[in-house]
Every structure is written in structure tokens, then in C-alpha cells.
C-alpha positions, 0 to 999 in steps of 0.5 A: 160215269154210270150211277146205278141204284146209287152205286158209282161205276166208272167208264174211264180206267181207274188205277185204284182198288175197290172201284167198279170199272165198266166196259164200253158195251153199256155206253154203246147200249145207252146211246142206242135207239131201240128197235122199231116195232112198226110193221113193214108191209111189202107192196104185193105188186110194186117195188118197195113197201107201204109207208109207215106213219110213225116208228114206235120204239120197243123198250131198250135193253142195256147190259153192264159188264163190270169188274172190281179188284181189291180187298173190298170186292166182297162188300161191293158184291153185297152192295150190288145184290142189295141195291139190284135185288129189291124187286123195283125199278132203279134209276140209272144216271150217266154223267159224261161229256154230253151232260147228265141223263137218266132212265128208270130200268128194270133189273132182269138179271145180275150174274156175279163171278167172284174170284176170291183168290185174286180179290177180283169180282166180275159181274154182268147186269142185264137191264131193260129201260121200259121207256126208251127215252133218256131224260136230263136233269129235272127243271122247275118253274113257278108262279102265284095266283093271278093278280091285277096291277095298281094302275095310275091314279086320276087325276094325274099327278107329277112325278107320275106314279106308274103303279105296280105290275100284277101277275099273269098267273102264267108259267112256261116250261122250255124243253131243250130235248129232241123229244116231247116230254110230259109235265108234272104240275103241282098246285099248293093250297089253299083253294077251297073249290079246286083249280083249273089249269089251261095249256095256252098253245093247245087250249087243253084243260085240267079242271079239279073240283075239290078243295086243296087244303093249306099245306097240301099239294095237288100233283097232276102227273101228265105222264100217267094221266093222274092227279093225287093229293100229297102222295101217289097213293091218295088218288083224287083223279075222280074229282077231275071234271076236265082231263085233257092230258095230251095237251100237257106235253112240252114239244121237242125244242119247244115250250109250254105255257100254263095258266093258273086259275084258282077256284073259290076262296084262297087262303095261304099262298097258293102256287103252281109249279111245273116240273119237267125233264128234257127228253132225248 
């Protein structure tokens, strides 16, 4: 099943009126790998061509041809026009035997072909996924600030009190996908001098020299290389003293561990939350 901008569309034949039925073209497009845009240069005086360091992919075109029958065709047409004509990218979600996968798509054209006489609406939606990868359901993992354990008392007593463990301040994201995927790191205040985030495997650092008030969140988005406070319009990237964004990608079939280093005085319950989606 495809859900496009919140509107369900079915790939399996629906023996009912007023539901949208898709043909197989869309699902063929959905699981395709887009064209390579890396040039192939033929060797002028030998067989074959020069090697390619990497195949970079184009955006992925998608076509959805659908139909709906029944008295509700007009309301379905109105809903499609409203959802697809907003002028912004919309979310396309496929839920099938392979699981749930998502893409952000640009609506390039919507062409309806209504036939009121027989209560049938047919339509074509031309879309482009600017990011050719598809992403699974968003996953999260969180940790608090680093704390020391209590250890054991001395002189030793019996029965021996083993103390309580501390918190390392580390949190791990695991990517089950076949492609690297970027992290989103959300730090909840309060921290009066900012925060340092360190990716353990690569040693990459993000250092924010700015207070994060109690009740506010500093969101580090590695997909676009920006940090903002609470809302994307409140960009605070100018307060970054270190911005090694490339290291905050979870490798394919791998994991990424991030160290949470709060700076200055802490108030409230500061936390670090990682968000990511497996990429394929």
C-alpha cells in the first residue's frame, strides 16, 4: 500500500467503491535504483573504459497511475488536488511485505481524467524523489549526562556493598540498512555553556558554545549540517566552534556511538537523543 500525502492507495485489487487502486508501475519505480550520473570515459587506444571511483545517483522519478470508482470519486479528486497542490514536498510511504519505507517527493504534475457518467476517476501523478534512497521507520536512543558510580567503601565490610553503576554518557545508533544514514542529535537543556558531542569511531566533534535553556532543545541535523534551537527557523549554527558533520553518519549495516559531554553548569535533566532511519 502507498500512502501519499496522507491519502491511502492500494496496490492489491480492492473489490470496493471509493478506494484508490494503483497499477504496478509505481512499485516498479519505487524499488528501482536511479541512473548513475558518473561519466564513463572510453580509453582512446585500448579496449574498454577508464574505471569509475563511484556511481553517483540521480534523483528518482516515480509515476503513480490510479483509479477510483463509486459516488465518492469527486471528493477523492478534491482531496488529491488539495494534498498534492500545496507547493511543498510530501511524504510517500510504502507498507508491504518488505516492511515500511519512506521518501520525500516533489509533485511534478497531477493529471486527473474524471468520467462522471460512470462514476470513475483515473489519474496520473508524476513525482521526483530528490534523495534516491528510501528510509525505514525512524528509530531513537537516548542517554543522560555522564555520572560516576558509587564504588565500594573502605574499610571493606561484609556482606560487601557493590555500589551503584554510573552512566557513561554514551548512546549507540544501529543502522540495519544497506546505505549510510545521517544522525539527528537532540540535546535537551539546561546547559549554561553548551555541549560537546563526539562520535567515538571517527573522533568527529560538534562543539556548541551557547546556553541551552531548560525546556529547550538544540537539534543537530547531520543531513544538512545545521543546528537549531527548538524550531528550524531559529538557526544557531554560528555558535558552533567545531562542526565535523561528516563523522555523524551511521555506516551501512553498522553502528555509531556518540559521547555526550555537557559544558558548564547543569540544571533540570539534560539528555541526548539520537534519531535515524535505516537507508536502502
